[in-house]
C-alpha positions in Angstrom: -6.9 78.3 9.7 -3.4 79.5 9.0 -1.0 76.6 8.9 2.6 76.9 7.9 4.2 74.4 5.6 5.7 72.5 8.6 2.2 72.0 10.2 2.9 74.7 12.8 -0.4 76.4 13.8 0.1 79.8 15.4 -3.7 80.3 15.6 -4.1 77.2 17.7 -1.1 78.1 19.8 -2.4 81.6 20.6 -5.9 80.2 21.4 -4.3 77.6 23.8 -2.3 80.3 25.5 -5.5 82.3 26.1 -7.2 79.2 27.5 -4.3 78.6 29.8 -4.4 82.1 31.1 -8.2 81.8 31.8 -7.6 78.5 33.7 -4.9 80.2 35.8 -7.1 83.1 36.6 -10.0 80.8 37.6 -7.7 79.3 40.3 -6.8 82.6 41.9 -8.8 84.0 44.8 -10.2 87.3 43.8 -9.7 90.3 46.1 -9.3 94.0 45.7 -5.7 93.5 44.4 -6.0 90.5 42.2 -9.4 91.3 40.6 -8.1 94.2 38.4 -5.0 92.3 37.5 -7.0 89.2 36.5 -9.3 91.4 34.3 -6.3 93.0 32.6 -4.5 89.7 32.2 -7.5 88.0 30.6 -8.1 90.9 28.3 -4.6 91.2 27.0 -3.9 87.4 26.8 -7.1 86.5 24.9 -6.7 89.5 22.6 -3.5 88.0 21.2 -5.4 85.1 19.6 -8.3 87.3 18.5 -6.0 89.7 16.7 -4.1 86.9 15.1 -7.3 85.5 13.7 -8.1 89.0 12.4 -4.6 89.2 10.9 -5.2 85.9 9.0 -8.3 87.5 7.5 -6.7 90.9 6.8 -8.0 92.9 3.8 -4.5 94.1 2.8 -0.8 93.6 3.6 -0.9 96.8 5.7 -3.9 95.6 7.7 -2.1 92.2 8.3 1.1 94.0 9.5 -1.0 96.3 11.8 -2.8 93.3 13.4 0.4 91.4 13.9 1.9 94.5 15.6 -1.2 94.6 17.9 -0.5 90.9 18.7 3.0 91.8 19.7 1.8 94.7 21.9 -0.8 92.6 23.6 1.8 89.9 24.2 4.1 92.4 25.9 1.2 93.7 28.0 0.4 90.1 29.0 4.0 89.6 30.2 3.6 92.7 32.4 0.4 91.5 34.0 1.9 88.0 34.5 4.7 89.6 36.4 2.3 91.5 38.6 0.3 88.4 39.2 3.4 86.5 40.3 3.8 89.2 43.0 0.2 88.7 44.2 0.1 84.9 44.3 3.5 83.6 45.0 2.2 80.0 45.3 1.4 80.1 41.5 4.8 81.5 40.5 6.0 78.3 38.7 2.9 78.1 36.5 3.0 81.9 35.9 6.7 81.6 34.9 5.8 79.0 32.3 3.0 81.2 30.9 5.4 84.2 30.9 7.9 82.1 28.9 5.2 81.2 26.4 4.2 84.9 26.1 7.9 85.7 25.5 8.2 83.1 22.7 5.0 84.4 21.1 6.4 88.0 21.3 9.6 86.8 19.5 7.5 85.1 16.8 5.4 88.2 16.2 8.6 90.3 16.0 10.0 87.9 13.5 6.9 88.3 11.3 7.1 92.1 11.6 10.8 92.1 10.7 10.2 89.8 7.7 7.4 92.0 6.4 9.6 95.1 6.7 12.4 93.4 4.8 10.0 92.4 2.0 9.0 96.0 1.2 
């Protein structure tokens, strides 16, 4: 596992985020509108943690940077699907807002990692 010197564990944080998205989606009644959004949301949200795990096992600096960039892209996509879901199930808006905020924070973290890597060239 990749732990930073302050004990902060981004691998665990991204895994918990994916789990929380799954829990949310299990609570939503599926119909012709919510079903494709649920599928897309689960795919993008769980992909964040999977790509972060891959980044931690990257074969090169370039591979690491690429995987982190994918993490950021998947996080941005997840924010989009959360917004769409909030429109579909207004009774879950508060929980969705909290998940969107977490996705936003993860996006900022990944951007910071990318920026740091670009400065270190």
